[in-house]
C-alpha positions as CSV (number, residue, x, y, z in Angstrom):
1,M,18.0,8.1,-161.5
2,N,19.1,7.3,-157.9
3,T,16.5,9.7,-156.6
4,F,13.8,8.0,-158.6
5,L,14.8,4.5,-157.4
6,L,14.8,5.7,-153.8
7,A,11.3,7.2,-154.2
8,L,10.1,4.0,-155.9
9,L,11.5,1.9,-153.1
10,F,9.9,4.2,-150.5
11,W,6.4,4.0,-152.0
12,A,6.8,0.2,-152.5
13,T,7.7,-0.1,-148.8
14,V,4.8,2.0,-147.8
15,A,2.4,0.1,-150.0
16,L,3.7,-3.2,-148.7
17,G,3.5,-2.0,-145.1
18,N,-0.1,-0.9,-145.6
19,G,-1.0,-4.3,-147.2
20,Q,0.6,-6.1,-144.3
21,T,-1.3,-3.9,-141.8
22,N,-4.6,-4.4,-143.6
23,R,-4.0,-8.1,-143.7
24,G,-3.2,-8.1,-140.0
25,L,-6.7,-7.1,-138.8
26,T,-9.7,-9.5,-138.9
27,V,-12.9,-10.3,-137.0
28,D,-14.1,-13.2,-134.9
29,S,-17.1,-13.9,-137.2
30,H,-18.1,-12.9,-140.7
31,D,-21.8,-13.8,-140.3
32,I,-24.0,-12.4,-137.5
33,T,-27.7,-12.5,-137.0
34,V,-29.3,-9.8,-134.8
35,L,-33.0,-9.4,-133.9
36,L,-34.8,-6.1,-134.2
37,N,-34.1,-3.7,-131.3
38,T,-31.6,-6.1,-129.7
39,N,-27.8,-6.1,-129.6
40,E,-25.1,-8.4,-130.8
41,S,-21.3,-7.8,-130.9
42,F,-18.3,-8.8,-132.9
43,I,-14.6,-8.4,-132.2
44,V,-11.9,-6.8,-134.3
45,F,-8.4,-8.1,-133.5
46,A,-4.9,-8.3,-134.9
47,K,-3.6,-11.6,-136.1
48,E,-0.1,-10.4,-135.3
49,D,1.5,-7.4,-133.6
50,L,1.1,-4.3,-135.8
51,T,4.1,-2.2,-136.6
52,E,2.0,1.0,-136.6
53,P,-1.5,2.1,-135.4
54,V,-4.4,1.6,-137.8
55,S,-7.4,3.9,-138.1
56,V,-10.5,1.8,-138.8
57,R,-13.8,3.2,-140.1
58,L,-16.7,0.8,-140.5
59,L,-19.0,1.3,-143.5
60,K,-22.6,0.0,-143.7
61,E,-24.3,-1.0,-146.9
62,H,-27.7,0.4,-145.6
63,D,-27.6,3.0,-142.9
64,D,-31.2,2.5,-141.6
65,H,-30.9,-1.3,-140.9
66,L,-28.5,-1.2,-138.0
67,S,-26.2,0.9,-135.9
68,L,-22.6,0.2,-135.0
69,D,-20.9,1.4,-131.8
70,P,-18.2,2.5,-132.3
71,E,-18.2,3.2,-136.1
72,S,-14.6,4.3,-136.1
73,F,-11.6,3.6,-133.8
74,T,-7.8,3.4,-133.8
75,Y,-6.2,0.1,-133.3
76,P,-2.8,0.8,-131.6
77,A,0.5,-0.4,-132.8
78,G,1.8,-3.6,-131.2
79,A,-1.6,-4.2,-129.6
80,T,-2.7,-7.7,-128.9
81,G,-6.0,-6.7,-127.4
82,N,-9.5,-6.7,-128.9
83,Q,-11.9,-4.0,-130.1
84,T,-15.5,-4.9,-129.4
85,V,-18.2,-3.4,-131.8
86,V,-21.9,-3.5,-130.8
87,I,-24.5,-4.0,-133.4
88,T,-28.1,-2.9,-132.8
89,G,-30.8,-4.1,-135.2
90,L,-33.1,-1.3,-136.5
91,R,-34.8,-2.8,-139.6
92,A,-35.1,-6.3,-141.0
93,G,-32.8,-7.1,-143.9
94,Y,-29.3,-8.1,-145.0
95,V,-26.4,-5.6,-144.5
96,A,-22.8,-5.9,-145.6
97,V,-20.4,-4.2,-143.3
98,T,-16.9,-3.4,-144.5
99,A,-13.9,-1.4,-143.2
100,V,-11.4,1.1,-144.5
101,D,-8.2,2.6,-142.9
102,G,-7.2,6.2,-142.6
103,S,-6.2,6.3,-146.3
104,N,-9.7,5.0,-147.3
105,E,-8.1,1.7,-148.4
106,L,-10.1,-1.4,-147.9
107,I,-9.2,-3.6,-144.9
108,E,-9.8,-6.9,-146.6
109,D,-10.5,-9.3,-143.8
110,V,-12.6,-6.9,-141.7
111,Y,-16.1,-7.5,-143.1
112,L,-19.4,-8.9,-141.9
113,R,-22.7,-10.2,-143.4
114,V,-25.3,-9.0,-140.9
115,T,-28.8,-10.4,-140.9
116,V,-31.4,-8.4,-139.1
117,A,-34.4,-10.6,-138.3
118,V,-37.9,-9.9,-136.9
119,S,-38.3,-13.1,-134.8
120,K,-36.1,-15.9,-133.5
121,G,-39.1,-18.2,-133.5
122,L,-39.5,-17.7,-137.3
123,I,-35.8,-18.5,-137.7
124,Y,-36.3,-21.9,-135.9
125,T,-39.6,-22.5,-137.8
126,S,-37.8,-22.0,-141.1
127,I,-35.1,-24.4,-140.0
128,V,-37.7,-27.0,-139.1
129,F,-39.5,-26.5,-142.5
130,G,-36.2,-26.9,-144.3
131,W,-35.4,-30.3,-142.7
132,V,-39.0,-31.6,-143.1
133,Y,-39.1,-30.8,-146.8
134,F,-35.6,-32.2,-147.2
135,V,-36.8,-35.5,-145.7
136,A,-40.1,-35.5,-147.6
137,W,-38.3,-35.0,-150.9
138,S,-35.7,-37.6,-150.1
139,V,-38.3,-40.2,-149.1
140,S,-40.6,-39.4,-152.0
141,F,-38.7,-41.8,-154.3
142,Y,-39.4,-44.9,-152.4
143,P,-43.2,-45.3,-152.6
144,Q,-42.8,-45.9,-156.3
145,I,-39.9,-48.3,-155.8
146,W,-42.0,-50.2,-153.3
147,I,-45.0,-50.4,-155.6
148,N,-42.9,-51.7,-158.4
149,F,-41.3,-54.3,-156.2
150,R,-44.7,-55.6,-154.8
151,R,-46.4,-55.7,-158.2
152,K,-43.3,-57.0,-160.0
153,S,-44.4,-54.5,-162.7
154,V,-43.7,-51.0,-163.8
155,E,-46.9,-50.7,-165.9
156,G,-48.4,-47.2,-165.3
157,L,-45.0,-45.6,-164.6
158,N,-44.0,-43.4,-167.6
159,F,-40.5,-44.1,-168.8
160,D,-40.0,-40.6,-170.2
161,F,-40.5,-39.3,-166.6
162,V,-37.9,-41.7,-165.3
163,I,-35.3,-40.9,-168.0
164,L,-35.7,-37.2,-167.6
165,N,-35.4,-37.6,-163.9
166,I,-32.0,-39.4,-164.0
167,V,-30.6,-36.9,-166.5
168,G,-31.8,-34.0,-164.4
169,F,-30.5,-35.3,-161.1
170,T,-27.2,-36.2,-162.7
171,L,-26.7,-32.6,-163.9
172,Y,-27.9,-31.3,-160.5
173,S,-25.3,-33.6,-158.8
174,M,-22.5,-32.3,-161.1
175,F,-23.4,-28.7,-160.2
176,N,-23.5,-29.4,-156.4
177,C,-20.4,-31.5,-156.3
178,G,-18.5,-29.1,-158.5
179,L,-19.2,-26.1,-156.2
180,Y,-18.9,-28.1,-153.0
181,F,-15.7,-30.2,-153.5
182,F,-13.6,-28.4,-156.1
183,D,-11.5,-25.4,-154.9
184,T,-11.1,-24.0,-158.4
185,M,-14.9,-23.7,-158.7
186,Q,-15.2,-22.1,-155.3
187,D,-12.4,-19.6,-156.1
188,E,-14.1,-18.6,-159.3
189,Y,-17.5,-18.2,-157.5
190,E,-15.8,-16.1,-154.9
191,S,-14.1,-13.9,-157.5
192,R,-17.5,-13.2,-159.1
193,H,-19.4,-12.8,-155.8
194,P,-16.9,-11.3,-153.3
195,R,-17.8,-12.1,-149.7
196,G,-20.8,-14.1,-151.0
197,L,-21.7,-17.4,-149.5
198,N,-21.3,-20.6,-151.4
199,P,-24.9,-21.5,-152.5
200,V,-24.3,-25.2,-152.3
201,M,-24.4,-26.9,-148.8
202,L,-23.8,-30.5,-147.8
203,N,-27.5,-31.3,-147.7
204,D,-27.8,-30.2,-151.4
205,V,-25.0,-32.7,-152.3
206,V,-26.5,-35.5,-150.3
207,F,-30.0,-34.9,-151.7
208,S,-28.9,-34.9,-155.4
209,L,-26.7,-38.0,-155.1
210,H,-29.4,-39.8,-153.2
211,A,-31.9,-38.8,-155.9
212,M,-29.6,-40.3,-158.5
213,F,-29.3,-43.5,-156.5
214,A,-33.1,-43.9,-156.1
215,T,-33.8,-43.2,-159.7
216,I,-31.2,-45.7,-160.8
217,I,-33.0,-48.3,-158.7
218,T,-36.2,-47.4,-160.5
219,I,-34.5,-47.8,-163.9
220,V,-33.2,-51.2,-162.9
221,Q,-36.8,-52.1,-162.0
222,C,-38.0,-50.9,-165.4
223,C,-35.5,-53.3,-167.0
224,I,-36.4,-56.4,-165.0
225,Y,-40.1,-56.1,-164.3
226,E,-43.2,-56.4,-166.5
227,R,-43.6,-53.3,-168.5
228,A,-46.2,-54.3,-171.2
229,G,-44.3,-52.8,-174.1
230,Q,-43.6,-49.5,-172.5
231,R,-40.5,-47.6,-173.7
232,V,-38.9,-44.2,-173.8
233,S,-40.6,-42.1,-176.5
234,W,-38.8,-40.5,-179.5
235,T,-39.9,-37.1,-178.1
236,A,-37.9,-37.8,-174.9
237,Y,-34.9,-39.0,-176.9
238,S,-35.1,-35.8,-179.0
239,L,-35.2,-33.5,-176.0
240,L,-32.3,-35.4,-174.3
241,S,-30.3,-35.0,-177.5
242,V,-30.8,-31.3,-177.4
243,F,-29.8,-31.2,-173.7
244,G,-26.8,-33.4,-174.5
245,V,-25.6,-31.1,-177.2
246,V,-25.8,-28.1,-174.8
247,V,-23.8,-30.0,-172.1
248,V,-21.1,-31.4,-174.6
249,V,-20.6,-28.0,-176.3
250,S,-20.4,-26.1,-173.0
251,A,-17.9,-28.7,-171.6
252,S,-15.8,-28.4,-174.8
253,L,-15.8,-24.6,-174.5
254,A,-14.7,-24.9,-170.8
255,A,-12.0,-27.4,-171.7
256,A,-10.7,-25.0,-174.4
257,S,-10.7,-22.2,-171.8
258,V,-13.3,-20.2,-173.8
259,I,-15.6,-20.2,-170.8
260,H,-14.9,-21.0,-167.1
261,W,-15.9,-24.4,-165.7
262,L,-18.2,-22.5,-163.4
263,D,-20.1,-21.4,-166.4
264,F,-20.3,-25.0,-167.5
265,L,-21.9,-25.9,-164.1
266,Y,-24.4,-23.1,-164.5
267,Y,-25.4,-24.4,-168.0
268,C,-25.9,-27.9,-166.4
269,S,-28.2,-26.3,-163.8
270,Y,-30.2,-24.5,-166.5
271,V,-30.8,-27.8,-168.2
272,K,-31.9,-29.3,-164.9
273,L,-34.4,-26.4,-164.5
274,A,-35.8,-27.1,-168.0
275,I,-36.2,-30.8,-167.2
276,T,-38.0,-29.9,-163.9
277,I,-40.5,-27.9,-165.9
278,I,-41.3,-30.6,-168.5
279,K,-40.7,-33.9,-166.7
280,Y,-44.2,-34.2,-165.2
281,V,-46.0,-33.8,-168.5
282,P,-45.5,-37.3,-169.9
283,Q,-46.9,-39.0,-166.8
284,A,-49.9,-36.7,-166.7
285,L,-50.6,-37.4,-170.4
286,M,-50.2,-41.2,-169.8
287,N,-52.7,-41.1,-166.9
288,Y,-55.1,-39.2,-169.1
289,R,-54.8,-41.6,-172.0
290,R,-55.1,-44.7,-169.7
291,K,-57.9,-43.0,-167.7
292,S,-56.1,-44.6,-164.7
293,T,-53.3,-44.0,-162.2
294,A,-52.7,-47.7,-161.5
295,G,-49.0,-48.3,-161.2
296,W,-48.3,-44.6,-160.5
297,S,-47.5,-44.0,-156.8
298,I,-49.7,-41.4,-155.1
299,G,-47.3,-41.6,-152.1
300,N,-44.6,-40.1,-154.3
301,I,-46.9,-37.2,-155.1
302,L,-48.1,-36.6,-151.6
303,L,-44.5,-36.4,-150.3
304,D,-43.5,-34.2,-153.2
305,F,-46.4,-31.9,-152.5
306,T,-45.4,-31.7,-148.8
307,G,-41.9,-30.9,-149.7
308,G,-42.8,-28.3,-152.3
309,T,-45.3,-26.6,-150.1
310,L,-43.0,-26.4,-147.1
311,S,-40.2,-25.1,-149.4
312,M,-42.4,-22.2,-150.6
313,L,-43.6,-21.5,-147.0
314,Q,-40.0,-21.3,-145.9
315,M,-39.2,-18.8,-148.6
316,I,-42.3,-16.7,-147.6
317,L,-41.3,-16.9,-143.9
318,N,-37.8,-15.8,-144.7
319,G,-39.1,-13.0,-146.9
320,F,-41.1,-11.7,-143.9
321,N,-38.5,-12.3,-141.3
322,Y,-35.6,-10.7,-143.2
323,D,-37.7,-8.3,-145.3
324,D,-36.2,-10.1,-148.3
325,W,-39.2,-10.3,-150.7
326,A,-36.8,-9.7,-153.6
327,S,-35.6,-13.3,-153.3
328,I,-39.1,-14.3,-154.3
329,F,-40.4,-11.6,-156.6
330,G,-37.0,-10.2,-157.8
331,D,-35.7,-13.6,-158.8
332,P,-38.8,-15.8,-159.1
333,T,-37.1,-18.9,-160.7
334,K,-36.9,-21.0,-157.5
335,F,-40.3,-20.0,-156.2
336,G,-41.9,-20.4,-159.6
337,L,-40.4,-23.9,-160.1
338,G,-41.7,-24.9,-156.6
339,L,-45.1,-23.6,-157.4
340,F,-45.1,-25.3,-160.8
341,S,-44.3,-28.6,-159.2
342,V,-47.0,-28.2,-156.5
343,L,-49.6,-27.4,-159.1
344,F,-48.7,-30.6,-161.0
345,D,-48.9,-32.5,-157.7
346,V,-52.4,-31.1,-157.2
347,F,-53.3,-32.2,-160.7
348,F,-52.0,-35.7,-160.1
349,M,-54.0,-35.9,-156.9
350,L,-57.1,-34.9,-158.8
351,Q,-56.4,-37.6,-161.3
352,H,-55.9,-40.2,-158.6
353,Y,-58.7,-39.3,-156.2
354,V,-61.3,-37.7,-158.5
355,F,-61.0,-38.2,-162.2
356,Y,-60.0,-41.8,-162.3
357,R,-60.8,-43.1,-158.9
358,H,-63.1,-45.9,-160.3
359,S,-60.4,-47.1,-162.7
360,R,-57.8,-47.9,-160.1
361,E,-57.2,-51.4,-159.0
362,S,-59.8,-52.2,-156.4
363,S,-57.4,-51.9,-153.5
364,N,-55.7,-48.8,-154.9
365,S,-52.6,-48.9,-157.0
366,D,-50.4,-49.4,-154.0
367,L,-51.6,-52.9,-153.2
368,T,-50.7,-56.2,-154.7
369,T,-54.0,-58.0,-154.7
370,V,-57.5,-57.2,-155.7
371,T,-60.8,-58.0,-154.0
372,E,-62.1,-61.4,-154.8
373,A,-65.7,-61.6,-156.0
374,P,-67.8,-64.5,-154.7
375,N,-67.2,-67.8,-156.5
376,Q,-64.7,-66.2,-158.8
377,T,-61.0,-66.9,-159.4
378,P,-58.7,-64.3,-158.0
379,I,-57.2,-62.0,-160.6
380,E,-53.6,-61.0,-160.5
381,P,-53.4,-57.2,-160.5
382,R,-50.7,-56.9,-163.1
383,H,-52.7,-59.1,-165.5
384,E,-55.7,-56.9,-164.9
385,T,-53.6,-53.9,-165.9
386,S,-52.3,-55.6,-169.0
387,E,-55.8,-56.5,-170.2
388,K,-57.1,-52.9,-169.6
389,Y,-54.3,-51.2,-171.3
């Protein structure tokens, strides 16, 4: 028995020592971008003096994307110096680099996410596109708000579109805030995607909360301005009821620990995706039935079209620059939704500028007055809309 206890204590001490050794090594950066046929470097160092030397062997997810020099080395005991490793980009793409010790045990904190890019110019162009479409989408809410304010009317704005928008952006905000602000959500995401990056960034949180705010302003306008009997349809109420059941049931399951709260956030995001697909339909049908786009802001559509187009162009640029076409064709949801929105924007532009261009108020739907005919009394634009529709 004593021999067994001594052996057990010995192996526990060795395992604990190895764990402490593995935890003692780290790198100066976990994310590095390198261009084709150029070099970048990272540093492996000890967070504290090591009690014994550690043999380190670096492992690449894809051998043909980059080279490492050196790929293996021994970090001496008690060392406080650094080991520099040079990365050379060979082929565009994403590569995970991990490390094991002499016993082939993973050294947990020695890992990198290496991005091999074709061109630095494309990187900067992608960043510019990202900020431009972020601004375009953020500003796109205000032309409609401004039109409503100037006309003191929301005639021509479909209420189903507005109510679907507020529900969609509320769920989108819940998803973004949950993954950005709550440690439990981040820990669960990290456990499912080891060494993966959090998909939610600060600009995602700001955009979704701002979209909620702007949509609430539009809802207030719908309550206080002339609306000519417009209301939310029973079809929209039915759809929202279905979405509400999905959210409530998934939240209940999460509260009962049947599913994780991260799963609840994912279900919220799926509902948001469904709303994005259908929310444009009511407005398009309303324009068709009225044979007019009066009261519906074309500025909103032009900005949305700009944002959607640049978003897809950014994905295409990144696909070429990082040889990452799988992000578009392997998982087409994001790209498909962007394309779907842009196609609807094109349809709205056709309605406004081609199909119903003679039915708009004479100074376009964005103006507050109409042209006065000789010897006639000026006509208020919202009264004109009421008489037509």
